[in-house]
N, C-alpha and C positions, 0 to 999 in steps of 0.2 A: 814364594809369596803365597801361592795358592794353597800350599800345604799348611802355612801358618793360619790362613783364614779358616780352613777346615778344622784345624786344631782349636782355634778360638770358639768356633761354633759348637764343637763337641763339649768344651768346658762349660759354655753357657747352658747347653742342654742338661748336663749333669747337675749344674747348680739349680736350674729350674725344677729338676726332678725332686730335689730335696727341700725346696722351699715349702713352708707350711701352708701357703695360700695356693699351692699348686694342686689341681685336681686331675688325675689321669683320665684319659678317655675310656668310654665303655668298650670301644672297638679293640683296644689292646688288653682288655680284661684286667687293667691295673686297679679296678675298683676293689679287687681282692685285698688290697692294703687296708681297706676300710673295715673288713670283717673283724669282729672281736667283741664290741659292746653287746651285740645280740647274743653271742655265745655265753658271755658272762651272765646274762639274764636267763638263758636256757638252762644252765646248770642249776639254777634256783628251782626250776619246776621239774627236775628229774632227781630230786633229793629223796632221802629215805622216807620222808613223810608221804611223798607220792607213791613210793614203793608199797608202803603199808596200805594206803587207800586203794591202789590199783590191784594189789594181791587180794585184798578183801573183796573188791568188786568182781574180779575174775573167779575167785574160788567159790563165792557165794551165789553169783548170778550169771556165771558163764560169760558169753559175749554180749549180753543184753545192755550193758552200760558203756560200751565203747562209744556210743553217740555223745556221751558227756565229754569225752576227751576231744572229739571233733568240735563240738560246740564251744567248749572252753578255749581251745586253741584258736578258733576263728575270732572269738572275743579278745583273746590275748593279743593277737597280731594287731587288731585295730587299736586297742588301748596302748600297747607298747609303742606303736608308731606315733600315736598322738602325743604321748608324753615325751618321746624323743624329739618330736616336733617342737615342743615347749622348750627343751634344752637348747636346740639349735637356733630357734628364732629369738629367744629372750636372753640366752646366755645364763639362765638360772636353772637350777634343778628344782624339782617339785617342792621340796621342803623350804628352800630359799624363797621361791615365788609365793608360797603360802604365807610366810612370815612378812614379806614385803607388801603383799597386795590383799590381805584379808585381815579383819579385826583380830586382835590378840586372842580373844576367847575362842574364835573359830580355829585359828592356826594352832593354838595351844592344845585344844581338845583333839584335833586331828593328828597332830604330830606325836602327842603322848600315846594315843591308841596305836599309832603306826609303830612306835617303839616297842609296845607290847607285842605287836605282830612280828616284828623283827626278832624279838626274844623267842616267841613261839616257834618261829621258823628255825632259828639256831638250835633250839631244843631238839627238834626232830632230826636235824642234820648231824649234830654231835652225837646224839644217841645212836643214830644209824651207823656212824663211823665206829662207835664203840662196839656195836653188835657185830660189825664186820670183823673187827679185831678178835672178838670172842670166837667167831666161827673159824677164823684162820689159825689163830695161835692159842685159843682157850684162855685168853686174858679175861679176867672178870669184867663185867660190863662197867662197874663203877670205876675201876682202874683204867679201863679203856676210855671212859669219858674224860678223865683228867688228862690222859696222854693226848687224846685228840684235841682237847681245848688248848693245851700248851702248844702243840704243833701249829694249830690254826693261828694263835696269837703271834707266834714267832714269824709265821709266814706273812701275816698281814703287816706287822710292824717293820718288816725288812724288805718288802717288795713294792715295786712301782706298778702302775697300770699295765705297761707293756709286758713286763715279766709275768704278771698275773695272768694276762690274756693267753700267753703261750702255754703256761701250765694248765689253765682251764681247758684250752682246746685239746691238749693231750688227754686230760681226764675224760672229757666228753667222748673222745674217740675210743678210749678203752671201754667205757660204759656201753656205747653203741655197738661196738664189735662183740662185746660179751653177749648181748641179747640177741644179736644176729646168730651167733653160734648156738645159743640156748634154743632158739626156735627150730633149728635143724634137728634137734634131739627129740622133739615131741610131735605128735600127730595133730595138726591144726585143721579145724573145720573152717576153711577159708570162706565158704559161702555164708556161714553163720556170722563170721567176723565182718564181712562186707555189709551184711544186713544190720549188724549191731552198730557199725559206724554211721549209718545214714538214717536209721529208723528209731526215733525216740521211744523209750518205754520206761515206765517206773514200776518195777515189781514191788509187791507188798513188802514193806519194811526196809526199802532201799534208800529212803530219803537221807538218812545220816551219811551213807556211803556216797551218794550223789553229791552232797554238799562238801564232803571231804575231798572228793575228786576235783570239784570246782575250786575249792580253796587251795588245793595242791597245785593247780595249773595256773589260775589267775591269782597271783600272790601280791598283796599290797606292797611288800618291801621291794619287789622287782620294779614296780612303777617308779618308786623313788630312786632306785639304783640306776635304772636306764637313763633317766633324765640327768643324772650326775655323770655317769661314765661317758656319755655321748660328748661331754666337754673335751675329752681327750682326742676327739676327731675334729675339733674346731680349727679351720684354716683361716678364714677371713670373714668376720661377721659384717663387714662394711660393704662387701660386694654381693649384690643380689643374685648375680649369676652363680657365684660360689655357693651361696646359701641354697639355691635351687638344686645344684649338684649334690650337696650334702644330704638334702631331703631324699633325693632319688637313691643315693647310695645307702642311706640309713634304712630305707624301706626294703631294699634288696637284702641287706644284712638281717633285718628283723624277720622277713618272710622266710629266708633260708634257715635261720637259727630256730625259729619257732616250729618250722617243719621238722627239723631234727628232733626237737622235744616231743612233738606229736608222735613221731615214729617210735621213739623209745618208750613213752608212756603206753602207747597202744600195744607194743611188744610185751610189756609186763602183764597187762590184762590178758592178752592172748595166751601167754605162757601159763598164767595161773588158771585160765579156763581149760586149756588143753591138759595140763598136768594134774590139776586138783578137782575142778568142777566135774569133769567127765568121770573121775574116779570117786566122786562123792566124798571128797576130803575138804573139810572146813579148816582154814588156816587162821590161827589166833595169835601167832607171833612169827617174826621173820626167821628166827632160828629153826622153827618148825618147817617153814617153807624150804630152807636149805637142806634139812635132814630128809624131807620127803622127796626132794628132787633126785636124790641118789638112786633109790630103787626104780624110779620111774624113767629117769633120763640118763643115769650113769653118774659115777663119782665125780668126773670132771665137771659136770653141770653144777654141782653144789659148790665146788671150789671157785669156779668162774663167777657164780652168783655172789659169793662172799667177797671176792676181789672187787667186783663192780660196785657192790654196796659200800665198801670201804672208800673207794675213789669218789663215789657219789657223795658220801657223807663229808669227806674232807673238803672237796671242791665247793660244795654248796654252803658249807659252814663259812668259808672264806667270803663268799658273796653276801651272806647274811650279815656278817660282821661289817663289811663295807657299807651295806645299806643302813645298818644301825648307826654307824659313824656319820653317814650323810644326813640322816634324819635329825640326829642330835645337833650336828653343826648348823643345820638349817634353822633350828629354833633360835640360834644366835645370829641369823642372817649371814652365815658363812658357808662357803663351799667345802666339800670334803677335801681334807689335806691331812695325810697321816702325820705330818710334822706339827699340826695344830692341836692344841690341848683338847678342844671341844670334840674334834673328830676322834681323838684317842679315847676320850672318856666314853663317848657313845659306843665305840667299838668294844671297849672293855665291858661296859654295862651289858651289851647284847650277849657276849660270850659267857661272862661269869654268871649272870642271872640265869641263863639257860642251864648251865651246869648245876647250879643250886636247885633248880626246879627238878632236874633229872633225878637228883638224890631223894626227892620226895615222892616220885612216881612208883607205884607198886606194880602196875601192869604196863611195861614199855610199849607193847603193840597198841593198846588202847590209848596210851599217851600220844603216840604218833597220830592216830586217827583224830583225836579230839583237838590236837594242835592245829591240824588242817581245817577243822570245822571252825575254830576261832578265827582263822584267816579269812574264811568266807564271810563271817559275820562282820568283820572290820572292813571288808572290801568295799561295800557301798559308800562308806564315808570317804575313802580315798578316791573312788571313781567320781563322785559328784564334786569333790574339791577340784579334781583334775578338769572336769568338764567346765566348771566355772572359770578357771584360770585360762584354759586354752580357747575359750570363747570370748575372752575379754580383749578388746582392741588396745586397752591400756597396757596389757601385759604382752600381747602378741603382735600388735600393730596390724599390718596388712595380712599377716599369716594367721589371724584368728580363724576359728572354725567357721566354715560355711554352713548353710542350712542343712545340707545333706549329711555332713559329718556330725553336726550337732544332733540331728535326729537319730543317727546311728548310735551315737554314744549314749543318748538318753534311753534308747531301747535296751542297750546292754545293761545300763544301770538299773533299769526297771526289772529286767530278767533276773539279775543277781538279787535284787531286793525281794522279788516274788519268791524265789527259791528259799531265801532266808525265812520268809513268812511260812512257807510250806514246812520247813524244818521245825519251826516253833510249834506249828499245829500238830506235827507228828509226835511231839513229846507231850502234848496236852491230853 
């Protein structure tokens, strides 16, 4: 009899473990089940556009612009946590919430410009993957662009969130390990790097690069994406205790994932500073960076650089496509669903439009830089929309932003807007 009771208790525990409204305890570290959405966002800001911006920053200005990665990542953690908060508390992604809770002219303008941002992101990512194929297999960039786009479309149309997360985690791991290895091959001035991380400086002529670094880290499409994919972790929106647990888990996931992104972006700038800036080499294209790494750090360094670039391009193209699908579906007040026609149309527009623009670009490296600058210009629009929605009690109920959070978000929005004004002035 006692054995039967024990058996029944074990069955109940197993069933509870797999219930969707079950949240594991921190003490058992089962919160690791929650990790995933943050890494999908992270891969978006370690994409080839970031590589171009970071290599330009490191090769032209050494360690001086590392502070921008630190500042951008701090802003990113706050913004991504806030937008995930929206998804958890309201059950809506950012694009859906905009369509439901703002006038059509506001939601329309914001979401259309966000679609352009998603296309701009996909452009950089697909182009990066094509450049990676060119480095490894000497496939022409235009042919590599088509191959990369086809692979991404197949990948997106045939995979679920769970399978995507596993692939993305693998991709991020490869990229991170690649740069750890690369850093062992060059002589790094760590004191200068630490100073660069914490002391802001704006060298003459660096504003376009600073803005491209900002746009490459704090990306509009990632704000839409995070609020959407967080829905895959919804257990029970009726239970306040469960919602509180989800918010705690989500913050840990975001903090960990954004930290990984900060480390990889910093590593790229440090690598460029150590390999190129100290040798007075200005890099104007990613292929040039790969070629120049060989005599400085050995042949293996250039091969690993190309492999990491290919993985970064493919994985971030996937997340850009998902973001485009989510934004477009939100225009019709629908969540992202790959089986739904609006999600499919948005996804296809994002990838195909990016490919068409790539064929019009004469200078791929400058194309990557300017695509990131466009993201930074669109960013304030998305940020202030997010602030309005997450501060509204109609949308968020008791989970609306408090005064401290609202003030913090307004400061971030103001900093981004000010940097955009400085960029404009630098061109006048």
